C-alpha positions, 0 to 999 in steps of 0.5 A: 598704572601711571601710563594708564592715568597719563593716557586717560588724561591725554584723551580727556584733555581733548575735550578742552578744544572740542567746540560744541557743534550746536553753536557752530551749526547756528552760526554763533559769531564770537571769537571763542565758543564754548568747548565740551569741557566748558559745558561739563564745568557748567553742569558741575556748577549748576549741580552745586548751586542747586544742591545749595538751595534745595534739600535733594537727598541725593548722592552728590558725589555720584552726581558730580562724578557722573557729570564729570564723565558723561561726555567722555564719549565725545572724545572719539565721536561727533558731538551729535545735535538735533540736526544729526541723523542718528537715533538715541539708541545708536548714539548710546551704543556708539558712546559705549564703544568710545568710552570703553576705548578711552578708559582702557587700562584703568583699574576702575574702567568697569565702574566708570562704564557702569556709571555712564550706563546708569546715566543712560538708563535714567533709572535712578534719581541721580541719573535723572538729575544729571540728565536734567542738568545736562539739558538745562545747562545748554539752555543757560548757555543759549541764553547767555549767547542771546544776551550777548547779541551773538545768536541770530534768530533766523539762523536758529529758526533753521532748527524748527524743521527738526522739532517735530509736531511742536515746531509751529507752537514753539515758533509762535511762543518764542520771543527771541532766539534762545526761546526757540531752544528753551520752548523745545526743552520745556517738556523735559522739565515738566515733572520736576518742580525745581527744573521747571522753575529754573526754566521759567526764571531763565526765560524771564532773565532775557529782559531783566538779566540783560538790563542787569548786565548793562548796569554792571558794565 
């Protein structure tokens, strides 16, 4: 039992060093890029912040646990991005195999696997909330890199070819590099007023937020 805990941790610890592929693909020039583990931390912080300000009536313990574990699959498989030639269904099936291997030996292995299956099925309010948190946290990090001046507009535009029939509209509406991703993700949040407002405010932060940051330095 103790050895199973150690093995599980040794696996999970690898996410501290696995850099998010999307930032590499668009050529973020910074000495230290976000790891998968840091993305997980970001989702947890966002969930806690949102829970503080809204009456969600959700199982926050389940949400925080789901967010903590939702990237376990990336220990043993690539961090697939919009540029990856893989379907959503293929990614889920590969992920299940990886999670089963990573959690092998744990007494609560089936409980963990079912929790992540719930995340993938998007049939509960908690799972939908976690999905939206996972998506918008990427947009927050993109905005941060943009404000830091390390996100190249032309390089990010290379992603337009993977954005389907909305690419032209997205390109037209984008005022900066991070806007390209924010505009692409907007439809994901249209049915949730909290996340819709967050996305709108996040885009506005591209100006006021930068000024605020400069004042603090």
